[in-house]
N, C-alpha and C positions, 0 to 999 in steps of 0.2 A: 117559802121564805127562811124560815128557822133553820133549815139545811142548808140553803144557800150561806146564811151567814156563819154558821160551823164550818163549812168548807172554805170560807174565805180566811176564817180565824186559824184554821188547820195549814192553810197554803202558807200564810204570813208568817206563820210560826216555823214552819219548815223553812222558808227563806231565810229566815232571822238565824236560825239555828245552823244552817248551810254555811251563812256567810260568817258566823262566829267560828265556826270549825275551820273553814279556808283561812282566816286570819290567824288562828292559833298554829295551822299547819306552816304556814309562811313565816312565822317568829320562830318556829321550831327548826324550818329550813336555814333562815338566816343567822341562827345561833349556831348551827352544825357548821355552816360556810366558813363564820369567823373563827370556829375552834380549828377546823382543818387548816386553815390559812395561818393561823398563829404556830400550829405543829409544824408546818412546811417550814416556817421562817426559822423555828428552832433548829430543825434538822439541817437546813441549810447553813446555820452558824456553825453548828458541828462541822458538816462536811468542810466548810471553808478553811476551819481552824485545823482540821486533820490535814488537808492539802497542804496548807502552810507549813505544817510540822514536817510533814513527808518531803517537800520540798527542800527543808532546811537539813533534814538528815542526808538527804540525797548530796546537798551541796557541800556539807561537811565531810561526808565519805569521800566525794569526788577529790575535793582539796586535800585530803590525806593521803588518797593511793596515787596523786599524782606526781 
């Protein structure tokens, strides 16, 4: 009887710890997704500005050489 109660407590504690760890992992994954998304938005802005600048340079170059 005592052993059964101990085993039940151990099992419930294992389930609790497993749940807590999976929640923490989920939080870390969500934070990492948010960080990567923010980083990609920043890189996209930089790439867009670079394309506009290159387009302007090509436009100016074309108008000067024609």
